[in-house]
N, C-alpha and C positions, 0 to 999 in steps of 0.2 A: 504494500500500499504506499503510495506517494504522500509524503507531507512536505509542506514548505519549511525550509530552514528556519530555525528559530521559532517556529509555531509551537503552541502548547501540545503536549502528547495527547493522543486520542484514547480516551479511557471508556470502560464499560462497566456496568453494574452487574451483579449476579442475575437479575431479571434479564438483561440484555444477552448475557452469555447463554442463558437457557433458551432464549429465542433464536440465537445463532445456531445453537447445537441441535435445536427441535426437541428439547426435553423439558421437564418441569424444573422449577427452581430448586425444589428438594434434592433433585438428582445432582445439580451443580454443587449444593452445599455438601452432599455426601462425597463428591470427588475431591473437595477440599480437605475433608478428614481423611480420606483414604490414601490419597496420592501426595507423597512428599514433594514431588517435583511440580506440583500445580502452582501456576504463577502467583507470586506474592503481590499483595495490594500495593498500588504505587501512590494512592491518595485515598480520600475518604475517611471513614471511622471504622471501629470494631463492628459496629451494628450495620453500617452501609459502606462496605469497602468497595473500591474501585480499582480496575485492573487494566493493564496495557493492552489494547486491542491486538497488536501484532503478536505479543507474547501468548495471548490467549488462543489466537487462530493457529499459531505454531504448535501449542500444546494439543489442541483438539485434533489436528491432523496426525501428530506423532502418536496419540494414544488412541486414535481411530475411533473418536467419539461423535464424529458427525453422522447423525441418523439420516439426513436428507443432504442434498447438494447445497453448498453454501450459498445463500441468497445474497446477491450483490447489494441489494437495498439494505440488508441488515448491517452490511459493513459500511454502507454510505451514512446511515444516520448518526453514529457516534461522531463522525467528522463534522456534521452539522452542529451537534451539541457542542463540540469542542470549539466552535466559534465563541461561545460563551456570552452571546447577546441576543435577547429575545427579538429585538427589531430586526437585526441583521438577518438572523435565521428566518424569521417570517417572511421578510422581503425576498430572500433567496427562494423560498418555496413559491412565493407568489410569481416571481420572475420565470421560475421553471414552468408553471402553468401557462402564463402568457406566451412565453417563447415557443413551447411545443405545440400550442394551439394556432400558431401562425398569425398572431395578432400583429398587425402592420405597425412598424415603429414602436414596439413595445420597448419601454424604458422604465426605469425606477423613477417613481413619482413622489416618493416620500421617504423620510427616515435617513439614516446614515448612508453614505455612499459605500457601495461594496468594494472592499479592498481587493488586493491581487489574489489573496488566498481564497476569498469567497467566490470571486469571479472564475477562478480555476475549477473550483468545486462545482459551480454551476455548469461549466462546459462538460465536465465528467459526468454529471448527472444526466445532461441532455443526450450524450452519447449512449449512456446506459439505457435511458427511456427509449431511444430509438431502436434498441435491440430487444425491447420487452413491450408490453402493453403500456403506451404512454400514459393513458389515463390512470392506470393502476399505480404507476410511479409517483404521479402527483398526489393522488389520494392517500397513498400509504404515507408519504412525508408530511402531508398536512394532518393526518390523524395522529401521527407521532408528535407533531409540533403542538397540537392542541392538547394532548394528553400531558405533555411535559409542563405546559403552562395552564393547566386546568384551574388552578387557584386564582388566576388573574382574569380568565376569559370564561364567560357563561355562554354556551351555545344551546340552541333549541334542537331537541331531539328530531331526528328525521321523520318519525311517525307522527309526532305532534305537528310538524310543519305540513305534512301531507293532509292531515285532518283539517287543519285551518285552510288550506287551499280548496279542500273540497266543500267545506262549510261556505266559503265565500262564493264558489261556483254554484252551489245550491241557491244562493240568494242573488246571483247575478247571472241570469240565464243568457243575457246578451253577449255580444262580442267584447273581449277584453284587449284594450291596446296599450294601456299604461298601468304598471304595477309599481307601488311605492312601499319602501320599508325605511321609516325615519330613524330606526336604530339597527341598522342592517348586520352588524357584526361580520361574521365571515360569510354571509349571504345564504344561510340555509333556506330561509323563507323565500328569497328571491329564486332560488333554483326550484324550490317546490313549486313556485308559481309558473316557472318555465315548463316544468313536467306536467302540470295540470292543464295548462292551455295549449300544450302541444309543441314539440320541436318543430314540426312542419310549418307552424304559423309564427315561428320565432322571429321571422323578419319583420312582422308587423307589430311584435311586442316590444314595448320600451320599458326599460328597467331603471327606476329611480331609487336612490338610496342615500343614506348619511350615516356616519358614525364619528364618535369622538376620537377613535384610534385609527391613525392613518394606516397602520400595517394591516389592520383587519379589513379596511376598505379595499386595499390591493389584493389581498386574498379573496375577497368576494368578487372582484372583477375577474380573477383568475378562474375561480369556480365557474362562473357564468360562460367564460371562454372555453373551458375544458369540456363542459357539458353541451357545447355548441348552441348555446342560447344567445351568444354575442356576436355581432358582426366582426369581420376581421379588423375593421378600423374602430371598433367599440362605439360606433355611432348610435346604437341603440341602448347604450348603457351610460347612465350618468350618475356616478357614485362619488360622493365628496366627503372629505374629512372635516369635521367641525361639530360644534355644539348645536344640535338641531333646534332646541327650544329658544336659545339666545340669538343664533345666527343661522337661520333656515336657508339651506342651499337651493331649495325649490320653492320659493314663496308663492309662485304662480302655478303650482302643480294642480292639476285636475285629474286625479287618479281613479280609474275604474275600480280598482281593488287595492286596499292596503292591508298587508300582513305585517305585524309587528309584535315583538317580544321586548317591550322597552325596560330600561333599567327601573328598579323600584327602590323605595326607601331613601331617595337622595333628598338631603336637606338643601344643599346649595344648588338649586336648579334655576335660579333667577327669579325668585318670587317678587323681589322689590323692583328690579329694573324692567320687569315685564307687567307691571301693575295695570298698565292701560293698554295691553296688547289686544288687538281686534279679534284675535282668535277665541277670546274668553266670552263666547256668546251666552253661555249659560252661567256665567259668573267667574270671578277671579278665583282660581284654585287656591286654597289655604297653603300656608307653608309646608304643612305636614301632609299634603295631598298632591305630591308630584305626579302620580299616575293619572290623576284627573286632568292634568296639564297635557299629558300625552294623548288622552282620549280626546280632548277639544282640539289638539293640533291635527289628530287624524281626521276628525269631522270636518275641519276647515280645509283639508287638502282633498276631500273627496269630489268627484265630479258629480253632477246630477245623475242619480240612479246608481251611485257608486256604493260599494260595500267595504267595510273594514272589520278585521277580526284581530283582536288584541289579546295577548296574554297578560293577566293581571293578578296580583295577590288577592286572596279571598276578603282580606280587611277592607279592600276598596269598595266592596258591596254593602258594607255595614257601618264604616266609621262615621260618627256623628258629625264631623267637620265637613264631610262631603255630601251631606244629605240634600243641600240646596241644588247642587249641580246635578246630582243624580234625579232629583225631581224634574229639573228642566229638561234633561234627556228623555225622560218618560213622556212629559207632556208634549214634547215636539215630536215624538214617534221615532226618534233617531235610534234609541237603543231597543233592539228587537228581541235579543236572547242573552241569557247568562248560562254558561255551561260549567258545572263543577266537575273538574277533573280528579281522578284518584291521586292520592299521594304517590310520588315517584314518577309522575309524568314528565317533569322537568325540574331544573334546579330552581329553588332548593328542594331537594327530594323528599324532605320530610312534611312538606306542606301541599296540600291539595289545591292546586292553583285554579283560576277561573279563565274561561274564554268569553269575551264580550263581542257580540255581533252588532255592529252599527250600520245603519242604512241611511244614506243621504235622502233628502226630500224627493220624492217620486220614485223611489226603489220599491219594487214590487217582488217580494220573495215568493218562493213556491211554498206549498204545504199550508197556505192559509196563515202565514205569520201576519198577524193584523197590527196596524199602528196603535190601536187602542188596547192592545194586550202585549204583555211580556211573557215570552216563552222561557220557563225555567227548567233545566235539565240536570239531573244528578246522576253522574256515572260512577260515583264512589263505591257502589255496591254491586258492581258488575262481577258476576261469578268468575273466579279465576279457575281454569282447568288445571288438571294435574301436571300437564307439561310445562306450565308457566312456573318459573322460579319465585320463590318467596320474596316479596318486596318489589317484584317487577309488575308491569302494566300489561293487561291483555289487551294490546292495541286493536287487533281485529274486532273484539266485542265491544269496545268503547266506540270505535268508529261506526260500527253497524248501528248501535243505539242511537248516536248523535245524528247520523245521516237519515235513519228512519223517522226520527222526531221531527227533523227540519223539513223532510219531504212530505210529512203528514200522514205517512203509512203506519206510524205506531206512536203510542203515547207512553210507552214504558219508561218509568223513571222520569217523568216530566209533568209539567202542568202549565196551562196558560192562564195567567192571572190578569184580570182587567186592571188597566193602569190606575184607574181611580181607587182600587183597593189597596194599591201600594203607596199611594200618596198620604201616608200618616206622618206622625212626628218623626219616626225613625227613617222611613224610605229604605228599609232593609231588603236588598235583593238577593240574599244568600239563598240558593236553591234548596239546601237542606231544611230550611224553615218553612218551606212551602210544599215541596214534593213529598207526597206520602210514600213510605216504605212499602214496597210490593211484598206480597206474600212469598213469591218465589225467592226474593232477595233474602228476607228474613229466615226462611227454612235454610238455605244454603249456608248463611252465617251461623245458624244453630247447629247444623251438622258439623261444620268445621270446628266450633267451639267445643262440642261434645268429644270430638276425636282429640283435641289437645287436652281436655280435661282427664280423659281416661289415660292418656300417656303420662301425664304428671302424676296421676294417682298410682300408677304402676311403680314409677321411680320412687315416690315417697314411700310406698308400702315396703320396697326393697331396702331402702335406707333405715326405715323405722325397725324393720326385723333385725337389721345388723346392730343398731345401736341399742335396742332393748336387751341385747344378750349381755351387755356390759353391767356389772354389779360394782358399786363403790367399795373400796378396799377397806377392810377393818383396821382399827387402831387409830390413834390420835397423834401419830409421829409428825412433827413439823418438818417440812422440806425447806432447806435453806434457799433463799432468793439471791439473785444477781441482777443489777440494773443494766439497761441498755447502754448507759454511759460508760460502766465498767466493762461491758462486752466490747465496745468501741475501742476503749484504751487497750484492751487485751488483743486486739486484732481479729476478734471473732466475727465482726461485721463492720460495714461502712454505713455512714449516714449521708444520704444525698437529698438535699432539699430541692423542692420544685421551684421553678422560675417563672417570670412573666413570659407570656406567649406572644409571638408576632401576630396579632389579631387579623392583619390584612391578609395573612397567608392561610389562616385557618378556614377550612371548608366544611360545610355541614352536608349530610346526606349519606348515600350509600358509598362504601369504599370503592375507590379506583385503584388501578394497578400502581404499585410503587408509592403507596401512601401509608403513613404511620398514624395509629390512633392517638388521640389527644384526651387526656383525663384532666378535669378541672376541679373536681371536689366530690363530696359525698352526695348521694350514695355512689359507691364504686361500681355497682352493677346497675344496668338500666339507664346509663346516662345517655344524653343525645349523642348521635354519632358525629364526632368531630374528628378532622383528619388534617394532617400536614404532609406535604410532598416529601418524599425521601431525600431529595436533594437538600431541602431547607433543614430537615432533621440532622443530615450529616454534617451540614456546616455549622449548625448550632451546637452539636455535640463537639465538634472539633475545636471551636473557639470558646466553649464553656458557657454559651448563653442558653443552652436548653439541657434539661435533665431528662435522660433517656433510660429507661429501665432495661434490665437483662432478665432472661428467664429465671424464675423462682425468686425474684425480688419481692419483698413484702412492702406493699403500698399502704401508707397510713394516711388518713385524713385528719389533720391536726386541730380542727375546730372542734371544742369540747361538745358544742351543741349538735355537731353532725359527725361524731367520732366513728370511724369505720376502718376495717382493714381488709386486706385480701392478698393472696399470693398471686402474682402476676403469671398466669400461664399462657398469656397471649402476647408476650413481649416481642418486639420493643413497644413501649408506650412512652409518650411525652407527658410529663407532669407539670400542672400548674403550680401557682405559688401557695395553695392551701394543701398541698400534698408533700409527702416525704417518702423516699424509697430506702429501705433497709436491705443491704446486700449481705447475706450470711456467708460465712467461709464454711463451705459444706464439709470440711474435715472435722469441725468442731461443733457445728450448730446446724440443726435441721429447720429449714424455713417454715414448714407447715406446723411444726411445734412452736417456733417463734410466734407465728401469727395467732394460733390458737390461744396461747398464754397471754399475749398482750391485749387482747380484745376483752378480757375479764373486766367487769364493771369496777372492781376495786382499783384497777390501773388508772381509770379515768379520774376518779375522785382523788387519787394520790398525785397525778401528774398535772391536774389543772392549775394554771398559772394565777388566774383571778376569776371573779364570778360574773363578769359582764357577758353580754350576748355574743361578743367577739372573743371569749376566752379560748386560748390555744392550748393544746396538750404539748407538754415538753417531753418528747419522746425519750430524752435520755434518763428521765426519772421513772419510767416504765420498768416493771420487774418481771422476771420469769424464774421458775424454779431451776436450780442446779441439778441437772440429771446428766447421766452418761449419754453418749451419742446414740447407743442402741435404744435406751429408754426414750430418748427424744423422738426417734423414728417411730416407735410404737405409738407414742401419744400423737405424733404427726399424722399417722394413718388414721386414727380415730377422728382427728379434726377434719380430715378431708371428708369422712362420711358426715360429720356434722354440717359441713358447708353444702353438701348435696341435699341434705334433709331441709336446711333453711331455704335453699334456692327453689326446691320443688314446693315447699309451703307458700312462699311468695308468689310464685308462678301460678299455683293453683287458686290462690285468693283472687288474682287478677282475672283469670279466666273465669272463675265462679261468678265474679261480679258482672262480667260480660254476659254470661249465661243467663243470670237473673234479669238483667235488663232486656235481652232478647226475648225471654219467655214472657216478660211483662208487656212488651210491645204486642206480641201475638194474642195475649190474653185480653189487653185493651181493645184490640181491633176485632175480637171475636173470631180470631183465625187460628187458634191454638190447634195444631194437627192432633189427630186421634192417635192413641197409643196402639 
């Protein structure tokens, strides 16, 4: 592999080695343990090591560990990462898409100028793309770039983009000539629009868009070009970099369709300087309602008969501060439908987002969507088939339900509410408050809950049988104690305090590849899913700015009012400032024994520093019995069973509560199924 003299070495992580070799990451970790000649890390940390790519390739060939032919693209990406700059790498990927699509006069339009090393890498990539499927090369590099910078860039899932385009088409049966996304990002929604209205008609379809990130704008252009929706001279594509609300690049736009997933929860969106903006036909959006500014921006940019479909947080439908604007949208007949999506449909994945469908004056949708009524659709209870993974969305079922409701062929999970009934003091447009639960959905939920309940019951019974066999020892012999502070001084354990977290990098939702879990406080089980990218964790561990656990570390929540402990069996984890990690020396101290003894209530009373609500536990004042390592392990095994017992009790309580509510819903509706 060629490298420019003086350039940084090209390095790869364990996950990238696994991808190159065509095996799982566990296999690579096993190679490191079994083979003394496995390449040594050249950078990174103990929990996230990085290796020289040339050394890894040589070792894989020498040891005959390549299950498949070496993919040149897997070799290329580490070189892209070695450029070390998000903007440069992103622009390089965009230039690749534009160049291989034959865009006339394609040149870099934003960001830092590509240096000689980047330019040479671009030419090598173009040569490689010419030998393979060109679109696959661009798509793979774009996907790798987005995954690397997932903490900074929010993208709309392809399935959701397709649903939005179909919903817009259902309410705009006429020809579509102009599509706008005022917060276009990498262009997922614009590409979905191109697919919806046909590549054959792309010559007559104009794409308008804007985004505050110039690199994303270039990538959006490249995606439209690669998918053959853009003319060779980009004459039908007008994408600009800038602040859409403050400096609209398309002020005279008359879009037939607007598809957008605008940013949310932004406070500095221009509330003061835009106070008299003519777009605020339904009232100036409050400072705390930036989403309603985007809604009114979209309405102002629609052509007569145009349709807009926007992704919005669920709170926009109910927050008191926005009720006047919501009322105005209802009275004018512009807002036609609010669709509640299941959690996991789009970032943030833990929240069930909404789709708002807005029609300009004169728009006539199919399915009898009346200006005097608002259609509310709730897809959050769509039955998930066995083939769909837990936490994922059954997109075919969601799409079918939404499209059947919009077309008027079904009313499942929906209701049409007269506008006059919604114009109360709250103007709450949340679908779940109006759409009745269907009997089928409730029965499916009930069956799923009973399955979970019985599984927890079996685990609980097994743990109870094991624990009930233990009998307290006879005698009043007092066992000597030793403090954690003394154990630390003796070298039996290390104390590692949690630290402040880089909030801008922390991501909420389902785990992505090469991400590390973040723990912020008690309870240590059942916390919200928070993640940091592995690269940030490695850098933080290396410079000492982050506390990262190792397997079998004992994690302690040090707030007395929320005191909790657990052995970290899912390490590594990044600890926030209210947590402490105790790393036991396994030659003298069993971590499960340590955790079980430290959580005794007497320890909390003994180690609390003062009696305020912010009282902290001084972990060095906690005590455990002095026992031999053999005895510690025996006690530690008992504590493992206790943790299983507690976990199953807690989970069963939660499932039992859900069961009670589901049965109550059926009972109240007179739909309790027969035994």
